[in-house]
N, C-alpha and C positions, 0 to 999 in steps of 0.2 A: 309397833306403833311408829317407829321411825320410817317404815315403808309407807305407812298411811300418810305421814306428814310429807314425805318425799313426793308421793303421788299427788297429794293436794297442792304442793308447791309447784309441781310441773303443770298441773291443770290451771292454777292461778296464773302462772307465767304465760301459758297459751291463751288464756282469756284476756289478759292485759295486752299481749301482742296482737290478738285478733281485733280487740277494740281499737287499738292504735291504727291498725291497717284500715278498719272500717271508717274511722274518722278521716283518715287521709283520703280515702276514695270518695267519701261524702263531700269533702272540700273540692276535689277535682270536678265532681258532678255538678255541684252548685256553681262553680266557675264557668263550666260549659253552658249551663242553663242561662246564666247571666249574659254570656256572649250571644247565645241564640236569641234571647229576648231583645237584646240591643240591636242585633241584625234585623229582626222582624220589625222593630220600631223604625229603623232607618229605611227599610224597604217600603213600609207604609207611607212614610213621609215623602220619599222620592216619588212614589206612585201618585201621591196627591199633587206634587209639583208638576209631574208629567201630564196628569189629567187636566190640570188648570191650563197648562201650555197648549194642549190640544184643543181644549174648549175655546181658548182665546184665538187660536188659528182658525177654528171653524167660524167664529163670529166675524173675524176679519174677512174670511172668504165670502160669507153671506153678504157683508157690506160691499165688498168689491164686485160681486156678481150683480147686485142691485144697481150699483153705479155704472157698470159696463152695460147692463141691460138698458138703462135709460139712455146712455150714449148711442147704443146701437139702434134703439127706437128712433132717436133723433135723426140719424143719418140714413135710415132705411129708405125714405123716399128718394134721396139723392142717388143712392146705390141702384135702386130700381130704375130710375131715369137713365143712368149711365149704362146699365145692362141693356135696356131697350135700345139705346143708341148704338151699342156695340153689335147687337143682333141685326139692327138695320144696316150697319156698315158691312157686316159679314154677308148679308143677303143682297147687297146692292149689285146691280148688273150694269155693264157699260152702256152708255146711251148710244154709242156707235161701235158695234163689235169690230168694224174694220179699222178703227183708230183707238186702240186700247190706251195708248199714252195720253192722247187728247182727252179721252173719257175720264181717265184718272185725274188729270190736271183739272178739269171742270168740276169733278166731284170734290176735290180738295178745296178748290176755291169756294164752292157752296158751303162746305163745312166750316171753313174759316169765317165766312160771312155770318153763319149762324152763331158762331162763338162770339163775334163782335156785336151781335144783336140785330143785325140788319139782314136784308136779303141781297143776293148778288145782282 
């Protein structure tokens, strides 16, 4: 009978030890789960902030594009006129091929007069 009680005592001690170890492991697992849950919540919150920031930048970009488009449309005629004048200047030929300096001088005088609004 003493052997039976000794075996039962050993089994009871193993059971108590095993339960203590399992409870300790359960506490560690619950702590890790809480940490993972908190990290997931933090990541979701930061992703929301990042998304809001990107959406705000996209809206600001659309507004800026519209504003720049309107300004470009406003100056487009002036740019086209200046380009036409530049192409005319690049394709200009001397009025006297024997006197290039004189031709250039007369050309510049005509251009200056055009800028002042009069004719030479």
